[in-house]
C-alpha beads as a LAMMPS data file, in Angstrom:
LAMMPS data file: protein, C-alpha beads

249 atoms
248 bonds

1 atom types
1 bond types

-500.0 500.0 xlo xhi
-500.0 500.0 ylo yhi
-500.0 500.0 zlo zhi

Masses

1 110.0

Atoms # bond

1 1 1 -295.437 -183.468 -330.706
2 1 1 -296.012 -183.581 -334.466
3 1 1 -297.708 -180.841 -336.505
4 1 1 -300.909 -182.888 -336.858
5 1 1 -301.011 -183.556 -333.117
6 1 1 -300.633 -179.844 -332.379
7 1 1 -303.471 -179.034 -334.781
8 1 1 -305.753 -181.616 -333.139
9 1 1 -304.945 -180.354 -329.638
10 1 1 -305.468 -176.703 -330.576
11 1 1 -308.737 -177.518 -332.326
12 1 1 -310.123 -179.380 -329.305
13 1 1 -309.144 -176.509 -326.977
14 1 1 -310.705 -173.920 -329.278
15 1 1 -313.889 -175.978 -329.537
16 1 1 -314.132 -176.186 -325.759
17 1 1 -313.524 -172.465 -325.249
18 1 1 -316.140 -171.516 -327.858
19 1 1 -318.988 -173.734 -326.641
20 1 1 -318.401 -174.977 -323.112
21 1 1 -319.578 -171.942 -321.154
22 1 1 -323.245 -172.532 -320.352
23 1 1 -325.681 -171.200 -317.772
24 1 1 -326.210 -173.100 -314.537
25 1 1 -329.442 -175.072 -314.534
26 1 1 -330.983 -177.978 -312.703
27 1 1 -330.412 -180.601 -315.369
28 1 1 -329.924 -184.282 -315.768
29 1 1 -327.210 -185.313 -314.824
30 1 1 -329.011 -185.915 -311.526
31 1 1 -328.739 -182.628 -309.673
32 1 1 -327.179 -181.946 -306.276
33 1 1 -329.192 -183.170 -303.310
34 1 1 -331.816 -184.998 -305.356
35 1 1 -330.878 -188.558 -304.372
36 1 1 -331.088 -189.906 -300.786
37 1 1 -327.696 -190.325 -299.093
38 1 1 -327.821 -194.127 -299.182
39 1 1 -328.257 -194.177 -302.947
40 1 1 -325.427 -191.669 -303.411
41 1 1 -323.069 -193.907 -301.445
42 1 1 -324.240 -197.110 -303.139
43 1 1 -323.749 -195.799 -306.676
44 1 1 -320.339 -194.431 -305.697
45 1 1 -319.248 -197.836 -304.405
46 1 1 -320.514 -199.569 -307.558
47 1 1 -318.365 -197.222 -309.678
48 1 1 -315.093 -197.980 -307.850
49 1 1 -314.054 -201.196 -309.715
50 1 1 -314.884 -199.622 -313.087
51 1 1 -312.797 -196.547 -312.258
52 1 1 -309.903 -198.725 -311.124
53 1 1 -310.053 -200.611 -314.434
54 1 1 -310.194 -197.299 -316.283
55 1 1 -307.128 -195.942 -314.515
56 1 1 -305.179 -199.091 -315.358
57 1 1 -306.365 -198.952 -318.978
58 1 1 -305.324 -195.324 -319.490
59 1 1 -301.998 -195.834 -317.762
60 1 1 -301.258 -198.823 -319.978
61 1 1 -302.188 -196.964 -323.169
62 1 1 -300.023 -193.956 -322.375
63 1 1 -297.136 -196.208 -321.418
64 1 1 -297.388 -198.108 -324.708
65 1 1 -297.749 -194.996 -326.843
66 1 1 -297.286 -191.458 -325.520
67 1 1 -298.833 -190.024 -328.690
68 1 1 -302.212 -191.420 -327.682
69 1 1 -302.515 -188.662 -325.070
70 1 1 -303.556 -186.240 -327.823
71 1 1 -306.536 -188.375 -328.818
72 1 1 -307.372 -189.045 -325.165
73 1 1 -307.421 -185.304 -324.470
74 1 1 -309.579 -184.724 -327.540
75 1 1 -312.071 -187.412 -326.445
76 1 1 -312.254 -185.850 -322.982
77 1 1 -312.782 -182.365 -324.418
78 1 1 -315.535 -183.712 -326.669
79 1 1 -317.341 -185.236 -323.673
80 1 1 -317.036 -181.998 -321.707
81 1 1 -318.271 -179.737 -324.491
82 1 1 -321.078 -181.845 -325.873
83 1 1 -322.485 -182.785 -322.450
84 1 1 -322.409 -179.153 -321.326
85 1 1 -324.754 -178.035 -324.101
86 1 1 -328.236 -178.422 -322.646
87 1 1 -331.722 -177.811 -324.015
88 1 1 -334.917 -177.481 -321.933
89 1 1 -336.977 -180.614 -321.480
90 1 1 -340.246 -180.856 -319.555
91 1 1 -341.020 -180.410 -315.836
92 1 1 -338.101 -177.998 -315.482
93 1 1 -335.389 -180.501 -316.404
94 1 1 -332.947 -180.402 -319.319
95 1 1 -331.533 -182.885 -321.787
96 1 1 -328.056 -183.031 -323.266
97 1 1 -325.818 -185.268 -325.331
98 1 1 -323.195 -187.361 -323.541
99 1 1 -320.251 -187.552 -325.960
100 1 1 -318.943 -190.781 -324.444
101 1 1 -319.516 -192.950 -327.519
102 1 1 -316.478 -191.518 -329.292
103 1 1 -314.114 -192.369 -326.437
104 1 1 -315.613 -195.850 -326.061
105 1 1 -315.065 -196.546 -329.762
106 1 1 -311.470 -195.292 -329.716
107 1 1 -310.227 -196.496 -326.310
108 1 1 -312.811 -198.885 -324.875
109 1 1 -315.333 -198.300 -322.072
110 1 1 -312.893 -198.601 -319.161
111 1 1 -310.880 -195.538 -320.190
112 1 1 -314.052 -193.482 -320.642
113 1 1 -315.005 -193.988 -316.998
114 1 1 -312.014 -191.842 -315.989
115 1 1 -312.663 -189.211 -318.661
116 1 1 -316.321 -189.130 -317.670
117 1 1 -315.804 -188.652 -313.940
118 1 1 -313.307 -185.847 -314.581
119 1 1 -315.848 -184.108 -316.813
120 1 1 -318.631 -184.597 -314.266
121 1 1 -316.463 -183.135 -311.499
122 1 1 -315.674 -180.041 -313.556
123 1 1 -319.314 -179.585 -314.530
124 1 1 -320.568 -179.980 -310.966
125 1 1 -318.019 -177.516 -309.573
126 1 1 -317.846 -174.951 -312.383
127 1 1 -321.240 -175.136 -314.116
128 1 1 -323.599 -176.341 -311.358
129 1 1 -324.519 -179.165 -313.735
130 1 1 -325.058 -182.335 -311.754
131 1 1 -323.630 -182.458 -308.251
132 1 1 -321.003 -183.893 -305.931
133 1 1 -323.469 -185.971 -303.905
134 1 1 -324.906 -187.450 -307.119
135 1 1 -321.466 -187.928 -308.703
136 1 1 -321.532 -191.716 -308.310
137 1 1 -324.946 -192.103 -309.922
138 1 1 -324.095 -189.744 -312.779
139 1 1 -320.754 -191.460 -313.341
140 1 1 -322.405 -194.862 -313.566
141 1 1 -325.065 -193.788 -316.069
142 1 1 -322.973 -191.529 -318.307
143 1 1 -319.388 -192.747 -317.936
144 1 1 -319.904 -196.496 -317.379
145 1 1 -323.261 -197.832 -318.620
146 1 1 -323.508 -195.727 -321.796
147 1 1 -319.921 -196.399 -322.945
148 1 1 -320.292 -200.132 -322.246
149 1 1 -323.278 -200.328 -324.572
150 1 1 -321.574 -198.142 -327.203
151 1 1 -318.505 -200.376 -327.170
152 1 1 -320.602 -203.543 -327.332
153 1 1 -322.627 -202.270 -330.288
154 1 1 -319.475 -201.126 -332.080
155 1 1 -317.774 -204.506 -331.674
156 1 1 -320.887 -206.429 -332.664
157 1 1 -321.499 -204.349 -335.795
158 1 1 -317.841 -204.555 -336.828
159 1 1 -317.949 -208.331 -336.420
160 1 1 -321.088 -208.457 -338.570
161 1 1 -319.343 -206.253 -341.178
162 1 1 -321.903 -203.447 -340.931
163 1 1 -320.928 -200.243 -342.747
164 1 1 -318.436 -198.391 -340.534
165 1 1 -320.295 -195.064 -340.572
166 1 1 -323.535 -196.800 -339.633
167 1 1 -321.681 -198.677 -336.897
168 1 1 -320.255 -195.502 -335.361
169 1 1 -323.639 -193.783 -335.575
170 1 1 -325.465 -196.641 -333.839
171 1 1 -322.824 -196.943 -331.126
172 1 1 -322.921 -193.241 -330.242
173 1 1 -326.683 -192.813 -330.623
174 1 1 -327.778 -195.878 -328.645
175 1 1 -325.113 -195.312 -325.981
176 1 1 -326.566 -191.841 -325.416
177 1 1 -330.107 -193.188 -325.124
178 1 1 -329.006 -195.979 -322.792
179 1 1 -327.473 -193.416 -320.443
180 1 1 -330.906 -191.872 -319.995
181 1 1 -332.551 -195.254 -319.573
182 1 1 -330.154 -195.969 -316.715
183 1 1 -330.720 -192.503 -315.228
184 1 1 -334.472 -193.118 -315.303
185 1 1 -334.017 -196.430 -313.479
186 1 1 -331.760 -194.766 -310.900
187 1 1 -334.399 -192.112 -310.220
188 1 1 -337.166 -194.730 -310.141
189 1 1 -335.281 -196.818 -307.575
190 1 1 -334.944 -193.773 -305.339
191 1 1 -338.508 -192.561 -305.920
192 1 1 -340.808 -195.474 -306.820
193 1 1 -344.392 -194.723 -307.748
194 1 1 -346.893 -195.308 -304.979
195 1 1 -349.239 -197.048 -307.379
196 1 1 -346.949 -198.860 -309.816
197 1 1 -343.623 -199.133 -308.010
198 1 1 -340.217 -198.838 -309.662
199 1 1 -341.369 -199.895 -313.138
200 1 1 -344.121 -197.275 -313.353
201 1 1 -341.782 -194.610 -312.038
202 1 1 -339.096 -195.541 -314.579
203 1 1 -341.605 -195.260 -317.423
204 1 1 -342.609 -191.837 -316.126
205 1 1 -339.019 -190.589 -316.031
206 1 1 -338.335 -192.021 -319.487
207 1 1 -341.355 -190.133 -320.755
208 1 1 -339.867 -186.930 -319.368
209 1 1 -336.608 -187.352 -321.250
210 1 1 -337.742 -189.008 -324.485
211 1 1 -339.151 -186.001 -326.415
212 1 1 -335.847 -184.127 -326.329
213 1 1 -333.335 -186.940 -325.850
214 1 1 -334.183 -189.006 -328.931
215 1 1 -333.360 -186.202 -331.418
216 1 1 -330.274 -185.290 -329.376
217 1 1 -329.056 -188.889 -329.554
218 1 1 -329.446 -188.831 -333.335
219 1 1 -327.471 -185.575 -333.505
220 1 1 -324.732 -187.059 -331.309
221 1 1 -324.505 -190.078 -333.594
222 1 1 -324.073 -187.838 -336.646
223 1 1 -321.474 -185.632 -334.920
224 1 1 -319.499 -188.681 -333.832
225 1 1 -319.452 -190.025 -337.397
226 1 1 -318.183 -186.651 -338.665
227 1 1 -315.416 -186.549 -336.055
228 1 1 -314.304 -190.116 -336.810
229 1 1 -314.197 -189.285 -340.532
230 1 1 -312.110 -186.184 -339.790
231 1 1 -309.712 -188.168 -337.626
232 1 1 -309.311 -190.775 -340.361
233 1 1 -308.351 -187.989 -342.761
234 1 1 -306.022 -185.949 -340.556
235 1 1 -304.831 -188.277 -337.776
236 1 1 -304.150 -191.624 -339.447
237 1 1 -300.834 -192.249 -337.644
238 1 1 -302.444 -191.628 -334.264
239 1 1 -305.406 -193.888 -335.044
240 1 1 -303.087 -196.628 -336.272
241 1 1 -301.038 -196.283 -333.102
242 1 1 -304.071 -197.049 -330.920
243 1 1 -305.188 -199.856 -333.245
244 1 1 -308.352 -198.179 -334.524
245 1 1 -307.491 -197.871 -338.212
246 1 1 -306.463 -201.503 -338.475
247 1 1 -309.701 -202.634 -336.812
248 1 1 -311.893 -200.301 -338.855
249 1 1 -310.659 -201.527 -342.248

Bonds

1 1 1 2
2 1 2 3
3 1 3 4
4 1 4 5
5 1 5 6
6 1 6 7
7 1 7 8
8 1 8 9
9 1 9 10
10 1 10 11
11 1 11 12
12 1 12 13
13 1 13 14
14 1 14 15
15 1 15 16
16 1 16 17
17 1 17 18
18 1 18 19
19 1 19 20
20 1 20 21
21 1 21 22
22 1 22 23
23 1 23 24
24 1 24 25
25 1 25 26
26 1 26 27
27 1 27 28
28 1 28 29
29 1 29 30
30 1 30 31
31 1 31 32
32 1 32 33
33 1 33 34
34 1 34 35
35 1 35 36
36 1 36 37
37 1 37 38
38 1 38 39
39 1 39 40
40 1 40 41
41 1 41 42
42 1 42 43
43 1 43 44
44 1 44 45
45 1 45 46
46 1 46 47
47 1 47 48
48 1 48 49
49 1 49 50
50 1 50 51
51 1 51 52
52 1 52 53
53 1 53 54
54 1 54 55
55 1 55 56
56 1 56 57
57 1 57 58
58 1 58 59
59 1 59 60
60 1 60 61
61 1 61 62
62 1 62 63
63 1 63 64
64 1 64 65
65 1 65 66
66 1 66 67
67 1 67 68
68 1 68 69
69 1 69 70
70 1 70 71
71 1 71 72
72 1 72 73
73 1 73 74
74 1 74 75
75 1 75 76
76 1 76 77
77 1 77 78
78 1 78 79
79 1 79 80
80 1 80 81
81 1 81 82
82 1 82 83
83 1 83 84
84 1 84 85
85 1 85 86
86 1 86 87
87 1 87 88
88 1 88 89
89 1 89 90
90 1 90 91
91 1 91 92
92 1 92 93
93 1 93 94
94 1 94 95
95 1 95 96
96 1 96 97
97 1 97 98
98 1 98 99
99 1 99 100
100 1 100 101
101 1 101 102
102 1 102 103
103 1 103 104
104 1 104 105
105 1 105 106
106 1 106 107
107 1 107 108
108 1 108 109
109 1 109 110
110 1 110 111
111 1 111 112
112 1 112 113
113 1 113 114
114 1 114 115
115 1 115 116
116 1 116 117
117 1 117 118
118 1 118 119
119 1 119 120
120 1 120 121
121 1 121 122
122 1 122 123
123 1 123 124
124 1 124 125
125 1 125 126
126 1 126 127
127 1 127 128
128 1 128 129
129 1 129 130
130 1 130 131
131 1 131 132
132 1 132 133
133 1 133 134
134 1 134 135
135 1 135 136
136 1 136 137
137 1 137 138
138 1 138 139
139 1 139 140
140 1 140 141
141 1 141 142
142 1 142 143
143 1 143 144
144 1 144 145
145 1 145 146
146 1 146 147
147 1 147 148
148 1 148 149
149 1 149 150
150 1 150 151
151 1 151 152
152 1 152 153
153 1 153 154
154 1 154 155
155 1 155 156
156 1 156 157
157 1 157 158
158 1 158 159
159 1 159 160
160 1 160 161
161 1 161 162
162 1 162 163
163 1 163 164
164 1 164 165
165 1 165 166
166 1 166 167
167 1 167 168
168 1 168 169
169 1 169 170
170 1 170 171
171 1 171 172
172 1 172 173
173 1 173 174
174 1 174 175
175 1 175 176
176 1 176 177
177 1 177 178
178 1 178 179
179 1 179 180
180 1 180 181
181 1 181 182
182 1 182 183
183 1 183 184
184 1 184 185
185 1 185 186
186 1 186 187
187 1 187 188
188 1 188 189
189 1 189 190
190 1 190 191
191 1 191 192
192 1 192 193
193 1 193 194
194 1 194 195
195 1 195 196
196 1 196 197
197 1 197 198
198 1 198 199
199 1 199 200
200 1 200 201
201 1 201 202
202 1 202 203
203 1 203 204
204 1 204 205
205 1 205 206
206 1 206 207
207 1 207 208
208 1 208 209
209 1 209 210
210 1 210 211
211 1 211 212
212 1 212 213
213 1 213 214
214 1 214 215
215 1 215 216
216 1 216 217
217 1 217 218
218 1 218 219
219 1 219 220
220 1 220 221
221 1 221 222
222 1 222 223
223 1 223 224
224 1 224 225
225 1 225 226
226 1 226 227
227 1 227 228
228 1 228 229
229 1 229 230
230 1 230 231
231 1 231 232
232 1 232 233
233 1 233 234
234 1 234 235
235 1 235 236
236 1 236 237
237 1 237 238
238 1 238 239
239 1 239 240
240 1 240 241
241 1 241 242
242 1 242 243
243 1 243 244
244 1 244 245
245 1 245 246
246 1 246 247
247 1 247 248
248 1 248 249
């Protein structure tokens, strides 16, 4: 391991130790026991092919370049830390950033599905954030749907030659917001409104999250831009090894 790799690894560990310890609250991610059993099973089944693709993607990357494990670990630590920092929302729920945009930009959405489910498992077991029964639903919204949109926006903006900083910001910010859109739909499907059905219920849940989640998404976009800039300054060989620097130019 090179000196720069050691610095990156130590910095990510220190960041996690400093900020990852948070009080247990009933927050979104969807909390334990909130979804009916059938929905828990269905969302878990839907996640399986994405997780299989993610496992293959990570295995291939580490086989091609062992040095990429440092950046993979950093992306995972970023997801864990940033999604563990929660602020109160309304009706007793909480909002938080997701952190998955960075991993999607660096490694693609498939790899992030594995990083995301590992983070969600740790949070459910250690922080009472989310739950084991709702793991499938939370994995789909945060570790699959959000990263897919982030990756799509990043690729589209790069193809259109949008400024790179703006591209990274949009990918991270909109991926965060999309996660909560999907979560709202998941909750609406399980608990449709008696008067307006699924659509009315989804709008209601979106209204719960919007006041706090929109500013958080903007903050996540800015943080992701800062981290990418730092990596481009101090981890150029590693970024070139995974093909990011070549693509970003």
